[in-house]
C-alpha positions in Angstrom: 0.0 0.0 0.0 2.8 2.4 0.9 4.6 1.7 -2.3 1.5 2.2 -4.4 0.7 5.5 -2.7 4.2 6.7 -3.2 4.1 5.8 -6.9 0.7 7.5 -7.4 2.0 10.7 -5.7 5.1 10.7 -7.9 3.1 10.2 -11.0 0.7 13.0 -10.1 3.5 15.4 -9.4 5.4 14.6 -12.5 2.5 14.8 -15.0 3.0 17.5 -17.6 -0.4 19.3 -17.2 0.3 19.8 -13.5 3.2 22.1 -14.4 1.1 24.0 -17.0 -0.2 27.5 -16.4 -3.6 26.3 -15.0 -2.4 23.6 -12.7 0.2 24.0 -10.0 1.9 21.9 -7.4 0.7 24.0 -4.3 -2.9 23.9 -5.7 -2.9 20.1 -6.1 -1.2 19.6 -2.8 -3.9 21.7 -1.2 -6.5 19.4 -2.8 -4.7 16.4 -1.4 -4.5 17.9 2.0 -8.2 18.7 1.9 -9.0 15.2 0.9 -6.9 13.8 3.8 -8.5 16.0 6.4 -12.1 15.2 5.1 -11.3 11.5 5.0 -9.8 11.6 8.5 -12.9 13.3 9.8 -15.3 10.9 8.1 -13.2 7.9 9.3 -13.3 9.2 12.8 -17.1 9.7 12.7 -17.6 6.2 11.1 -15.9 4.6 14.0 -19.0 5.0 16.1 -21.4 3.1 13.8 -19.2 0.8 11.7 -15.7 0.3 13.1 -15.0 -2.6 10.7 -15.5 -0.4 7.6 -14.5 3.0 8.9 -11.5 3.3 6.6 -13.6 2.6 3.5 -16.4 4.9 4.7 -14.0 7.8 5.2 -12.3 7.3 1.9 -15.6 7.0 -0.1 -17.3 9.9 1.7 -14.4 12.2 1.0 -14.2 11.1 -2.6 -17.9 11.6 -3.0 -17.5 15.2 -1.7 -15.0 16.1 -4.3 -17.0 14.5 -7.1 -20.1 16.4 -6.1 -18.2 19.6 -5.5 -16.4 19.5 -8.8 -19.6 18.6 -10.6 -21.4 21.6 -9.1 -18.5 23.9 -10.1 -18.5 22.5 -13.6 -22.3 23.1 -13.9 -21.8 26.7 -12.9 -19.5 27.3 -15.8 -16.0 26.6 -14.4 -13.5 25.2 -16.8 -13.3 21.4 -17.0 -9.5 21.5 -17.7 -8.3 21.2 -14.1 -11.1 19.0 -12.7 -9.5 15.6 -13.3 -6.3 16.8 -11.6 -8.2 18.3 -8.7 -10.3 15.2 -8.2 -7.2 12.9 -8.5 -5.2 14.9 -5.9 -8.2 14.9 -3.6 -8.8 11.2 -3.9 -5.1 10.4 -3.3 -5.2 12.6 -0.2 -8.4 10.8 0.9 -6.8 7.4 0.7 -3.8 8.6 2.8 -6.0 10.4 5.3 -8.4 7.5 5.8 -5.5 5.0 6.1 -3.6 7.2 8.6 -6.6 7.9 10.7 -7.6 4.2 10.8 -4.0 3.1 11.7 -2.7 5.8 13.9 -5.6 7.7 15.5 -8.2 5.0 16.0 -5.9 2.1 16.9 -7.8 0.1 19.6 -6.0 -0.7 22.9 -6.8 -3.6 25.2 -4.6 -4.1 28.3 -4.8 -6.5 31.1 -3.0 -6.0 34.3 -1.7 -8.8 36.6 -4.8 -8.6 38.8 -7.1 -9.5 35.9 -8.6 -6.1 35.3 -8.8 -4.9 31.7 -8.7 -1.5 30.0 -10.2 -0.9 26.6 -9.7 2.4 24.7 -8.2 4.3 21.8 -4.6 5.1 21.5 -2.8 7.6 19.3 0.2 6.0 17.6 3.1 7.4 15.7 5.9 5.3 14.2 9.4 6.8 13.6 
């Protein structure tokens, strides 16, 4: 998964239209960041009603938001030229945000102490 995501980001950043006058790296990175934040929020919310599928719910909800948003913008006369790039960057960010939230923010914790008592909760993890 990590290799595939890295390859997708490299391809997105090296595409010729991205460096053209209408598309730019900071703009596409902001779409990716927005997708990551939205997917993380949806993943966090989905944990309360479907913890098994929270990652997919976060990814799909964030992706649906960009499709609807770009569709509305196109229907109001905005140029279609940058829409595929914007949607692609957002969807890549959504995949990263949902996966990161699922793995690092919502990692379940179950601990048992020597007396037999147990603790169940959520832990924030960060690997270095």
